Structures are given as structure tokens and as C-alpha cells.
PyMOL Python script that loads the backbone (N, CA, C, O; Angstrom):
from pymol import cmd

cmd.read_pdbstr("""\
ATOM      1  N   MET A   1     118.536  78.275 100.043  1.00  0.00           N
ATOM      2  CA  MET A   1     118.697  79.640  99.575  1.00  0.00           C
ATOM      3  C   MET A   1     118.309  80.633 100.656  1.00  0.00           C
ATOM      4  O   MET A   1     119.001  81.633 100.846  1.00  0.00           O
ATOM      5  N   ALA A   2     117.208  80.379 101.375  1.00  0.00           N
ATOM      6  CA  ALA A   2     116.757  81.303 102.405  1.00  0.00           C
ATOM      7  C   ALA A   2     117.827  81.501 103.473  1.00  0.00           C
ATOM      8  O   ALA A   2     117.929  82.578 104.060  1.00  0.00           O
ATOM      9  N   ASP A   3     118.623  80.470 103.728  1.00  0.00           N
ATOM     10  CA  ASP A   3     119.669  80.584 104.735  1.00  0.00           C
ATOM     11  C   ASP A   3     120.777  81.537 104.310  1.00  0.00           C
ATOM     12  O   ASP A   3     121.424  82.145 105.162  1.00  0.00           O
ATOM     13  N   SER A   4     121.005  81.676 103.020  1.00  0.00           N
ATOM     14  CA  SER A   4     122.097  82.518 102.537  1.00  0.00           C
ATOM     15  C   SER A   4     121.625  83.893 102.059  1.00  0.00           C
ATOM     16  O   SER A   4     122.445  84.710 101.642  1.00  0.00           O
ATOM     17  N   LEU A   5     120.348  84.153 102.112  1.00  0.00           N
ATOM     18  CA  LEU A   5     119.810  85.427 101.639  1.00  0.00           C
ATOM     19  C   LEU A   5     119.959  86.486 102.716  1.00  0.00           C
ATOM     20  O   LEU A   5     119.443  86.337 103.824  1.00  0.00           O
ATOM     21  N   ASP A   6     120.664  87.549 102.387  1.00  0.00           N
ATOM     22  CA  ASP A   6     120.815  88.692 103.281  1.00  0.00           C
ATOM     23  C   ASP A   6     119.805  89.738 102.822  1.00  0.00           C
ATOM     24  O   ASP A   6     120.078  90.508 101.902  1.00  0.00           O
ATOM     25  N   VAL A   7     118.628  89.764 103.470  1.00  0.00           N
ATOM     26  CA  VAL A   7     117.553  90.642 103.011  1.00  0.00           C
ATOM     27  C   VAL A   7     117.915  92.113 103.175  1.00  0.00           C
ATOM     28  O   VAL A   7     117.491  92.940 102.367  1.00  0.00           O
ATOM     29  N   ASP A   8     118.684  92.457 104.197  1.00  0.00           N
ATOM     30  CA  ASP A   8     119.098  93.849 104.368  1.00  0.00           C
ATOM     31  C   ASP A   8     119.986  94.288 103.207  1.00  0.00           C
ATOM     32  O   ASP A   8     119.834  95.397 102.696  1.00  0.00           O
ATOM     33  N   ALA A   9     120.902  93.433 102.793  1.00  0.00           N
ATOM     34  CA  ALA A   9     121.774  93.742 101.657  1.00  0.00           C
ATOM     35  C   ALA A   9     120.946  93.857 100.377  1.00  0.00           C
ATOM     36  O   ALA A   9     121.217  94.721  99.543  1.00  0.00           O
ATOM     37  N   MET A  10     119.949  93.001 100.215  1.00  0.00           N
ATOM     38  CA  MET A  10     119.090  93.055  99.041  1.00  0.00           C
ATOM     39  C   MET A  10     118.342  94.385  98.998  1.00  0.00           C
ATOM     40  O   MET A  10     118.283  95.031  97.952  1.00  0.00           O
ATOM     41  N   ILE A  11     117.777  94.791 100.118  1.00  0.00           N
ATOM     42  CA  ILE A  11     117.046  96.060 100.193  1.00  0.00           C
ATOM     43  C   ILE A  11     117.994  97.219  99.862  1.00  0.00           C
ATOM     44  O   ILE A  11     117.623  98.141  99.136  1.00  0.00           O
ATOM     45  N   ASN A  12     119.211  97.164 100.396  1.00  0.00           N
ATOM     46  CA  ASN A  12     120.186  98.214 100.099  1.00  0.00           C
ATOM     47  C   ASN A  12     120.524  98.275  98.612  1.00  0.00           C
ATOM     48  O   ASN A  12     120.698  99.362  98.062  1.00  0.00           O
ATOM     49  N   ARG A  13     120.616  97.119  97.958  1.00  0.00           N
ATOM     50  CA  ARG A  13     120.888  97.113  96.518  1.00  0.00           C
ATOM     51  C   ARG A  13     119.756  97.795  95.746  1.00  0.00           C
ATOM     52  O   ARG A  13     120.008  98.493  94.765  1.00  0.00           O
ATOM     53  N   PHE A  14     118.523  97.597  96.181  1.00  0.00           N
ATOM     54  CA  PHE A  14     117.397  98.260  95.518  1.00  0.00           C
ATOM     55  C   PHE A  14     117.447  99.763  95.745  1.00  0.00           C
ATOM     56  O   PHE A  14     117.134 100.535  94.839  1.00  0.00           O
ATOM     57  N   ARG A  15     117.840 100.192  96.952  1.00  0.00           N
ATOM     58  CA  ARG A  15     117.996 101.629  97.210  1.00  0.00           C
ATOM     59  C   ARG A  15     119.062 102.218  96.287  1.00  0.00           C
ATOM     60  O   ARG A  15     118.886 103.299  95.725  1.00  0.00           O
ATOM     61  N   GLU A  16     120.172 101.487  96.142  1.00  0.00           N
ATOM     62  CA  GLU A  16     121.249 101.943  95.262  1.00  0.00           C
ATOM     63  C   GLU A  16     120.785 102.010  93.814  1.00  0.00           C
ATOM     64  O   GLU A  16     121.151 102.937  93.091  1.00  0.00           O
ATOM     65  N   ARG A  17     119.992 101.049  93.386  1.00  0.00           N
ATOM     66  CA  ARG A  17     119.476 101.056  92.011  1.00  0.00           C
ATOM     67  C   ARG A  17     118.553 102.245  91.779  1.00  0.00           C
ATOM     68  O   ARG A  17     118.603 102.878  90.724  1.00  0.00           O
ATOM     69  N   ALA A  18     117.706 102.551  92.769  1.00  0.00           N
ATOM     70  CA  ALA A  18     116.814 103.707  92.645  1.00  0.00           C
ATOM     71  C   ALA A  18     117.632 104.981  92.496  1.00  0.00           C
ATOM     72  O   ALA A  18     117.329 105.822  91.650  1.00  0.00           O
ATOM     73  N   ALA A  19     118.668 105.126  93.314  1.00  0.00           N
ATOM     74  CA  ALA A  19     119.526 106.313  93.231  1.00  0.00           C
ATOM     75  C   ALA A  19     120.235 106.374  91.879  1.00  0.00           C
ATOM     76  O   ALA A  19     120.385 107.455  91.309  1.00  0.00           O
ATOM     77  N   ALA A  20     120.669 105.232  91.365  1.00  0.00           N
ATOM     78  CA  ALA A  20     121.362 105.191  90.071  1.00  0.00           C
ATOM     79  C   ALA A  20     120.434 105.607  88.936  1.00  0.00           C
ATOM     80  O   ALA A  20     120.866 106.270  87.993  1.00  0.00           O
ATOM     81  N   VAL A  21     119.174 105.224  89.020  1.00  0.00           N
ATOM     82  CA  VAL A  21     118.218 105.614  87.972  1.00  0.00           C
ATOM     83  C   VAL A  21     118.062 107.130  87.971  1.00  0.00           C
ATOM     84  O   VAL A  21     117.987 107.745  86.907  1.00  0.00           O
ATOM     85  N   LYS A  22     118.013 107.733  89.151  1.00  0.00           N
ATOM     86  CA  LYS A  22     117.875 109.191  89.234  1.00  0.00           C
ATOM     87  C   LYS A  22     119.074 109.906  88.616  1.00  0.00           C
ATOM     88  O   LYS A  22     118.933 111.004  88.077  1.00  0.00           O
ATOM     89  N   LYS A  23     120.256 109.287  88.694  1.00  0.00           N
ATOM     90  CA  LYS A  23     121.476 109.901  88.167  1.00  0.00           C
ATOM     91  C   LYS A  23     121.736 109.531  86.710  1.00  0.00           C
ATOM     92  O   LYS A  23     122.661 110.058  86.092  1.00  0.00           O
ATOM     93  N   ARG A  24     120.936 108.642  86.167  1.00  0.00           N
ATOM     94  CA  ARG A  24     121.147 108.139  84.806  1.00  0.00           C
ATOM     95  C   ARG A  24     121.082 109.282  83.800  1.00  0.00           C
ATOM     96  O   ARG A  24     120.147 110.083  83.812  1.00  0.00           O
ATOM     97  N   ASN A  25     122.074 109.345  82.941  1.00  0.00           N
ATOM     98  CA  ASN A  25     122.086 110.355  81.880  1.00  0.00           C
ATOM     99  C   ASN A  25     121.110 109.981  80.785  1.00  0.00           C
ATOM    100  O   ASN A  25     120.892 108.807  80.488  1.00  0.00           O
ATOM    101  N   LEU A  26     120.539 110.994  80.203  1.00  0.00           N
ATOM    102  CA  LEU A  26     119.615 110.788  79.096  1.00  0.00           C
ATOM    103  C   LEU A  26     120.418 110.592  77.816  1.00  0.00           C
ATOM    104  O   LEU A  26     121.212 111.454  77.441  1.00  0.00           O
ATOM    105  N   PRO A  27     120.214 109.463  77.148  1.00  0.00           N
ATOM    106  CA  PRO A  27     120.951 109.241  75.897  1.00  0.00           C
ATOM    107  C   PRO A  27     120.469 110.216  74.822  1.00  0.00           C
ATOM    108  O   PRO A  27     119.402 110.814  74.956  1.00  0.00           O
ATOM    109  N   PRO A  28     121.247 110.371  73.771  1.00  0.00           N
ATOM    110  CA  PRO A  28     120.864 111.303  72.700  1.00  0.00           C
ATOM    111  C   PRO A  28     119.732 110.732  71.838  1.00  0.00           C
ATOM    112  O   PRO A  28     119.943 110.312  70.701  1.00  0.00           O
ATOM    113  N   VAL A  29     118.555 110.732  72.403  1.00  0.00           N
ATOM    114  CA  VAL A  29     117.379 110.257  71.668  1.00  0.00           C
ATOM    115  C   VAL A  29     116.356 111.392  71.647  1.00  0.00           C
ATOM    116  O   VAL A  29     116.395 112.296  72.482  1.00  0.00           O
ATOM    117  N   ALA A  30     115.458 111.329  70.696  1.00  0.00           N
ATOM    118  CA  ALA A  30     114.449 112.380  70.584  1.00  0.00           C
ATOM    119  C   ALA A  30     113.090 111.765  70.307  1.00  0.00           C
ATOM    120  O   ALA A  30     112.965 110.581  69.994  1.00  0.00           O
ATOM    121  N   GLY A  31     112.098 112.593  70.430  1.00  0.00           N
ATOM    122  CA  GLY A  31     110.741 112.202  70.070  1.00  0.00           C
ATOM    123  C   GLY A  31     110.194 111.061  70.897  1.00  0.00           C
ATOM    124  O   GLY A  31     110.298 111.041  72.124  1.00  0.00           O
ATOM    125  N   GLU A  32     109.609 110.113  70.189  1.00  0.00           N
ATOM    126  CA  GLU A  32     108.940 108.982  70.824  1.00  0.00           C
ATOM    127  C   GLU A  32     109.912 108.124  71.638  1.00  0.00           C
ATOM    128  O   GLU A  32     109.570 107.651  72.721  1.00  0.00           O
ATOM    129  N   GLU A  33     111.119 107.928  71.114  1.00  0.00           N
ATOM    130  CA  GLU A  33     112.130 107.146  71.843  1.00  0.00           C
ATOM    131  C   GLU A  33     112.464 107.814  73.170  1.00  0.00           C
ATOM    132  O   GLU A  33     112.599 107.135  74.188  1.00  0.00           O
ATOM    133  N   ARG A  34     112.598 109.113  73.169  1.00  0.00           N
ATOM    134  CA  ARG A  34     112.906 109.855  74.392  1.00  0.00           C
ATOM    135  C   ARG A  34     111.802 109.649  75.423  1.00  0.00           C
ATOM    136  O   ARG A  34     112.075 109.404  76.598  1.00  0.00           O
ATOM    137  N   GLN A  35     110.561 109.751  74.975  1.00  0.00           N
ATOM    138  CA  GLN A  35     109.436 109.574  75.888  1.00  0.00           C
ATOM    139  C   GLN A  35     109.413 108.161  76.478  1.00  0.00           C
ATOM    140  O   GLN A  35     109.136 107.985  77.665  1.00  0.00           O
ATOM    141  N   ARG A  36     109.703 107.164  75.651  1.00  0.00           N
ATOM    142  CA  ARG A  36     109.763 105.781  76.152  1.00  0.00           C
ATOM    143  C   ARG A  36     110.875 105.628  77.181  1.00  0.00           C
ATOM    144  O   ARG A  36     110.687 104.988  78.216  1.00  0.00           O
ATOM    145  N   PHE A  37     112.034 106.216  76.894  1.00  0.00           N
ATOM    146  CA  PHE A  37     113.163 106.135  77.820  1.00  0.00           C
ATOM    147  C   PHE A  37     112.812 106.788  79.153  1.00  0.00           C
ATOM    148  O   PHE A  37     113.073 106.220  80.213  1.00  0.00           O
ATOM    149  N   LEU A  38     112.215 107.988  79.101  1.00  0.00           N
ATOM    150  CA  LEU A  38     111.844 108.686  80.327  1.00  0.00           C
ATOM    151  C   LEU A  38     110.791 107.913  81.121  1.00  0.00           C
ATOM    152  O   LEU A  38     110.858 107.840  82.348  1.00  0.00           O
ATOM    153  N   LYS A  39     109.821 107.338  80.412  1.00  0.00           N
ATOM    154  CA  LYS A  39     108.784 106.541  81.085  1.00  0.00           C
ATOM    155  C   LYS A  39     109.408 105.324  81.763  1.00  0.00           C
ATOM    156  O   LYS A  39     109.065 105.004  82.901  1.00  0.00           O
ATOM    157  N   GLN A  40     110.322 104.645  81.068  1.00  0.00           N
ATOM    158  CA  GLN A  40     110.974 103.472  81.641  1.00  0.00           C
ATOM    159  C   GLN A  40     111.821 103.858  82.849  1.00  0.00           C
ATOM    160  O   GLN A  40     111.836 103.133  83.844  1.00  0.00           O
ATOM    161  N   ALA A  41     112.518 104.972  82.781  1.00  0.00           N
ATOM    162  CA  ALA A  41     113.329 105.426  83.908  1.00  0.00           C
ATOM    163  C   ALA A  41     112.448 105.730  85.113  1.00  0.00           C
ATOM    164  O   ALA A  41     112.807 105.397  86.242  1.00  0.00           O
ATOM    165  N   GLN A  42     111.304 106.356  84.883  1.00  0.00           N
ATOM    166  CA  GLN A  42     110.386 106.667  85.980  1.00  0.00           C
ATOM    167  C   GLN A  42     109.847 105.378  86.605  1.00  0.00           C
ATOM    168  O   GLN A  42     109.761 105.271  87.829  1.00  0.00           O
ATOM    169  N   GLU A  43     109.487 104.409  85.776  1.00  0.00           N
ATOM    170  CA  GLU A  43     108.980 103.137  86.299  1.00  0.00           C
ATOM    171  C   GLU A  43     110.073 102.376  87.036  1.00  0.00           C
ATOM    172  O   GLU A  43     109.817 101.792  88.089  1.00  0.00           O
ATOM    173  N   ASP A  44     111.294 102.377  86.493  1.00  0.00           N
ATOM    174  CA  ASP A  44     112.416 101.722  87.174  1.00  0.00           C
ATOM    175  C   ASP A  44     112.638 102.337  88.548  1.00  0.00           C
ATOM    176  O   ASP A  44     112.777 101.627  89.544  1.00  0.00           O
ATOM    177  N   PHE A  45     112.670 103.683  88.591  1.00  0.00           N
ATOM    178  CA  PHE A  45     112.880 104.352  89.866  1.00  0.00           C
ATOM    179  C   PHE A  45     111.797 103.974  90.866  1.00  0.00           C
ATOM    180  O   PHE A  45     112.098 103.635  92.010  1.00  0.00           O
ATOM    181  N   MET A  46     110.543 104.030  90.443  1.00  0.00           N
ATOM    182  CA  MET A  46     109.437 103.726  91.341  1.00  0.00           C
ATOM    183  C   MET A  46     109.536 102.298  91.868  1.00  0.00           C
ATOM    184  O   MET A  46     109.382 102.069  93.067  1.00  0.00           O
ATOM    185  N   ASP A  47     109.791 101.339  90.985  1.00  0.00           N
ATOM    186  CA  ASP A  47     109.901  99.940  91.405  1.00  0.00           C
ATOM    187  C   ASP A  47     111.045  99.748  92.389  1.00  0.00           C
ATOM    188  O   ASP A  47     110.866  99.131  93.439  1.00  0.00           O
ATOM    189  N   PHE A  48     112.225 100.274  92.054  1.00  0.00           N
ATOM    190  CA  PHE A  48     113.384 100.114  92.932  1.00  0.00           C
ATOM    191  C   PHE A  48     113.167 100.837  94.260  1.00  0.00           C
ATOM    192  O   PHE A  48     113.537 100.317  95.313  1.00  0.00           O
ATOM    193  N   ALA A  49     112.571 102.030  94.220  1.00  0.00           N
ATOM    194  CA  ALA A  49     112.343 102.794  95.447  1.00  0.00           C
ATOM    195  C   ALA A  49     111.342 102.099  96.358  1.00  0.00           C
ATOM    196  O   ALA A  49     111.517 102.101  97.576  1.00  0.00           O
ATOM    197  N   ILE A  50     110.308 101.511  95.799  1.00  0.00           N
ATOM    198  CA  ILE A  50     109.317 100.802  96.618  1.00  0.00           C
ATOM    199  C   ILE A  50     109.978  99.647  97.349  1.00  0.00           C
ATOM    200  O   ILE A  50     109.804  99.500  98.559  1.00  0.00           O
ATOM    201  N   ILE A  51     110.734  98.827  96.633  1.00  0.00           N
ATOM    202  CA  ILE A  51     111.423  97.709  97.283  1.00  0.00           C
ATOM    203  C   ILE A  51     112.466  98.237  98.258  1.00  0.00           C
ATOM    204  O   ILE A  51     112.658  97.660  99.329  1.00  0.00           O
ATOM    205  N   GLY A  52     113.146  99.329  97.903  1.00  0.00           N
ATOM    206  CA  GLY A  52     114.142  99.919  98.782  1.00  0.00           C
ATOM    207  C   GLY A  52     113.564 100.440 100.081  1.00  0.00           C
ATOM    208  O   GLY A  52     114.282 100.536 101.076  1.00  0.00           O
ATOM    209  N   ASP A  53     112.284 100.780 100.097  1.00  0.00           N
ATOM    210  CA  ASP A  53     111.613 101.259 101.307  1.00  0.00           C
ATOM    211  C   ASP A  53     110.953 100.141 102.104  1.00  0.00           C
ATOM    212  O   ASP A  53     110.393 100.385 103.173  1.00  0.00           O
ATOM    213  N   ALA A  54     111.016  98.932 101.595  1.00  0.00           N
ATOM    214  CA  ALA A  54     110.331  97.808 102.239  1.00  0.00           C
ATOM    215  C   ALA A  54     111.025  97.370 103.528  1.00  0.00           C
ATOM    216  O   ALA A  54     112.234  97.518 103.701  1.00  0.00           O
ATOM    217  N   GLN A  55     110.213  96.831 104.410  1.00  0.00           N
ATOM    218  CA  GLN A  55     110.716  96.124 105.584  1.00  0.00           C
ATOM    219  C   GLN A  55     110.660  94.649 105.201  1.00  0.00           C
ATOM    220  O   GLN A  55     109.590  94.122 104.897  1.00  0.00           O
ATOM    221  N   ALA A  56     111.811  93.988 105.215  1.00  0.00           N
ATOM    222  CA  ALA A  56     111.871  92.603 104.747  1.00  0.00           C
ATOM    223  C   ALA A  56     112.063  91.652 105.919  1.00  0.00           C
ATOM    224  O   ALA A  56     112.717  91.980 106.910  1.00  0.00           O
ATOM    225  N   SER A  57     111.485  90.481 105.783  1.00  0.00           N
ATOM    226  CA  SER A  57     111.698  89.431 106.768  1.00  0.00           C
ATOM    227  C   SER A  57     111.553  88.080 106.086  1.00  0.00           C
ATOM    228  O   SER A  57     110.908  87.959 105.045  1.00  0.00           O
ATOM    229  N   LEU A  58     112.157  87.076 106.684  1.00  0.00           N
ATOM    230  CA  LEU A  58     111.975  85.692 106.242  1.00  0.00           C
ATOM    231  C   LEU A  58     111.080  85.009 107.263  1.00  0.00           C
ATOM    232  O   LEU A  58     111.414  84.924 108.444  1.00  0.00           O
ATOM    233  N   GLU A  59     109.952  84.530 106.797  1.00  0.00           N
ATOM    234  CA  GLU A  59     108.977  83.879 107.669  1.00  0.00           C
ATOM    235  C   GLU A  59     108.703  82.483 107.150  1.00  0.00           C
ATOM    236  O   GLU A  59     108.064  82.304 106.114  1.00  0.00           O
ATOM    237  N   ASP A  60     109.191  81.505 107.877  1.00  0.00           N
ATOM    238  CA  ASP A  60     109.034  80.100 107.484  1.00  0.00           C
ATOM    239  C   ASP A  60     109.513  79.858 106.057  1.00  0.00           C
ATOM    240  O   ASP A  60     108.872  79.137 105.293  1.00  0.00           O
ATOM    241  N   GLY A  61     110.640  80.465 105.706  1.00  0.00           N
ATOM    242  CA  GLY A  61     111.227  80.266 104.387  1.00  0.00           C
ATOM    243  C   GLY A  61     110.619  81.118 103.293  1.00  0.00           C
ATOM    244  O   GLY A  61     110.947  80.944 102.120  1.00  0.00           O
ATOM    245  N   VAL A  62     109.727  82.048 103.660  1.00  0.00           N
ATOM    246  CA  VAL A  62     109.071  82.917 102.684  1.00  0.00           C
ATOM    247  C   VAL A  62     109.577  84.339 102.894  1.00  0.00           C
ATOM    248  O   VAL A  62     109.525  84.859 104.009  1.00  0.00           O
ATOM    249  N   LEU A  63     110.064  84.965 101.833  1.00  0.00           N
ATOM    250  CA  LEU A  63     110.489  86.352 101.899  1.00  0.00           C
ATOM    251  C   LEU A  63     109.244  87.228 101.897  1.00  0.00           C
ATOM    252  O   LEU A  63     108.432  87.173 100.974  1.00  0.00           O
ATOM    253  N   VAL A  64     109.108  88.033 102.937  1.00  0.00           N
ATOM    254  CA  VAL A  64     107.958  88.922 103.073  1.00  0.00           C
ATOM    255  C   VAL A  64     108.473  90.356 102.999  1.00  0.00           C
ATOM    256  O   VAL A  64     109.339  90.754 103.777  1.00  0.00           O
ATOM    257  N   LEU A  65     107.938  91.120 102.064  1.00  0.00           N
ATOM    258  CA  LEU A  65     108.276  92.527 101.923  1.00  0.00           C
ATOM    259  C   LEU A  65     107.054  93.335 102.327  1.00  0.00           C
ATOM    260  O   LEU A  65     105.984  93.210 101.731  1.00  0.00           O
ATOM    261  N   ARG A  66     107.227  94.156 103.338  1.00  0.00           N
ATOM    262  CA  ARG A  66     106.127  94.998 103.824  1.00  0.00           C
ATOM    263  C   ARG A  66     106.425  96.429 103.412  1.00  0.00           C
ATOM    264  O   ARG A  66     107.459  96.989 103.777  1.00  0.00           O
ATOM    265  N   VAL A  67     105.504  97.019 102.643  1.00  0.00           N
ATOM    266  CA  VAL A  67     105.682  98.371 102.127  1.00  0.00           C
ATOM    267  C   VAL A  67     104.500  99.219 102.573  1.00  0.00           C
ATOM    268  O   VAL A  67     103.350  98.935 102.238  1.00  0.00           O
ATOM    269  N   ASP A  68     104.801 100.260 103.334  1.00  0.00           N
ATOM    270  CA  ASP A  68     103.763 101.179 103.798  1.00  0.00           C
ATOM    271  C   ASP A  68     103.599 102.280 102.757  1.00  0.00           C
ATOM    272  O   ASP A  68     104.484 103.122 102.606  1.00  0.00           O
ATOM    273  N   LEU A  69     102.499 102.285 102.050  1.00  0.00           N
ATOM    274  CA  LEU A  69     102.260 103.247 100.975  1.00  0.00           C
ATOM    275  C   LEU A  69     101.478 104.470 101.438  1.00  0.00           C
ATOM    276  O   LEU A  69     101.147 105.344 100.637  1.00  0.00           O
ATOM    277  N   ARG A  70     101.184 104.528 102.744  1.00  0.00           N
ATOM    278  CA  ARG A  70     100.479 105.698 103.268  1.00  0.00           C
ATOM    279  C   ARG A  70     101.425 106.908 103.242  1.00  0.00           C
ATOM    280  O   ARG A  70     102.644 106.746 103.277  1.00  0.00           O
ATOM    281  N   PRO A  71     100.858 108.116 103.180  1.00  0.00           N
ATOM    282  CA  PRO A  71     101.695 109.321 103.275  1.00  0.00           C
ATOM    283  C   PRO A  71     102.501 109.297 104.580  1.00  0.00           C
ATOM    284  O   PRO A  71     102.050 108.735 105.579  1.00  0.00           O
ATOM    285  N   ALA A  72     103.680 109.900 104.570  1.00  0.00           N
ATOM    286  CA  ALA A  72     104.581 109.866 105.725  1.00  0.00           C
ATOM    287  C   ALA A  72     103.899 110.336 107.006  1.00  0.00           C
ATOM    288  O   ALA A  72     104.162 109.789 108.077  1.00  0.00           O
ATOM    289  N   ASP A  73     103.032 111.334 106.916  1.00  0.00           N
ATOM    290  CA  ASP A  73     102.382 111.856 108.118  1.00  0.00           C
ATOM    291  C   ASP A  73     101.281 110.937 108.667  1.00  0.00           C
ATOM    292  O   ASP A  73     100.723 111.205 109.730  1.00  0.00           O
ATOM    293  N   GLN A  74     100.975 109.868 107.949  1.00  0.00           N
ATOM    294  CA  GLN A  74      99.943 108.933 108.405  1.00  0.00           C
ATOM    295  C   GLN A  74     100.516 107.584 108.824  1.00  0.00           C
ATOM    296  O   GLN A  74      99.773 106.659 109.152  1.00  0.00           O
ATOM    297  N   ARG A  75     101.851 107.479 108.810  1.00  0.00           N
ATOM    298  CA  ARG A  75     102.490 106.219 109.195  1.00  0.00           C
ATOM    299  C   ARG A  75     102.667 106.152 110.699  1.00  0.00           C
ATOM    300  O   ARG A  75     102.689 107.172 111.388  1.00  0.00           O
ATOM    301  N   ASN A  76     102.792 104.940 111.187  1.00  0.00           N
ATOM    302  CA  ASN A  76     102.996 104.738 112.642  1.00  0.00           C
ATOM    303  C   ASN A  76     104.340 105.227 113.059  1.00  0.00           C
ATOM    304  O   ASN A  76     104.690 105.143 114.236  1.00  0.00           O
TER     305      ASN A  76
END
""", "prot")
cmd.dss("prot")
cmd.show_as("cartoon", "prot")
cmd.util.cbc("prot")
cmd.orient("prot")
């Protein structure tokens, strides 16, 4: 599997998913359901965006995702 895994393509798919969550229309729900939907959308975006920002590599058959969570002005 590691031989056929295109980590750059995988990272790009996560970036696309993050963008899709941002564009997702709000269904006609109200109250508690609406809040759950919004919370889930925010969590989906955050998860997809984090992976989308990762630097990926395969090291001895192990997928390594490196994510710099420091503020942009503190990164190398």
C-alpha cells in the first residue's frame, strides 16, 4: 500500500474537503439541530484543514504527517 500511496494527492484531497466544508450550505434546521450541524461543520473544517496543512512523508513504510501549529509569524 505504501508504494501506491500518493501523499501529495491525499493532502490535496484534505485541502479540497476543508474548502468544501466552508462552502457547505446550511440545511433548513433550527434550534439544537442547527447548533449541532454548525459545530460538526466547524470540527470537520478544522480536521480537514490541519491535515491539508501537513507536510507528509513516508518513512520506512510509516506515513508521517508533520503539522506546525505555531502562529505563522513564529514558523521557520
